[in-house]
N, C-alpha and C positions, 0 to 999 in steps of 0.2 A: 504493499500499499504505500509506502514510504516513497518507495522508489519512483512509483507511478507520480505521486505529487511533485516528486523532484523534476520530471520530466515536462510534465504540464506545467509547472513553474517557469523552467527554462524557457520554452517556447513563447511563454507570453511573454518573459522578460527581452527576448530576442526583439519578438514583434514590438514591444514598446521600444525599444532602441531605435529600431529601422524608423517607426513613424514619429521618434521625436528628432532623430536627424534631418528628416526630410520638412517636416514644419519649421525647424531652426533655419534651415536652406530656404524655404520659400518667404522669410520675415525680409523687411527691409532692414536698411542699415540706422543706427541712431543718428548720423551726424546730420545736420540741417543745413549746414553750409552759413552762406550769411545773414539767412533767414532767421536766425536763432539771434544775431545780433540786434537786428531791426525792429524786434519785438512779433515776429510772423509767428513765434511758436505759439503765441497765445492767440489766434486766430479761429474763428468758429470750427475750420477742420480740427484743430488741435484739440476741442473741447469735446467733441464728438468721437473721437478717436476708439473710445470703450465699445460704441455700437457698430464700428466699421468691422471689415475685414483683417486689419491689424490686430484689433483690439482683441477680436476673437481668436487670432493665431498667438495674441501673447498669453490669455487665458489657458487655451489648450497646452501651449507649453508648460506652463506652470502644472497644470495639472499631472501631464506627463511624465514632468520632473518628478514632483512627490510620488508617482507611482513606480517609477524607475528607482528612488531611493528605499522606496519602503519592498519592494522585490528584493532588491542587491542585499538589503538586511536579513529577510525572511528567508532567502537563498543559503545565507550564510550560516544562518542558523540551522537549518534543515541539511 
């Protein structure tokens, strides 16, 4: 039973790693260029970022990173 659980958790861990890597690569860079100097960072688009695709990717990245750490911890124990 323990061997099967280890195999299943390892497979889920690999899937989480691949998906997390893909999502990180899909995100845009943090550098805002000269827009940050002129105050463009506080524009309308900066305020609704949480509801945009970028905001969704950031939330998904955080959730998958937490899942990655939990699975790594559990696999170390098992």
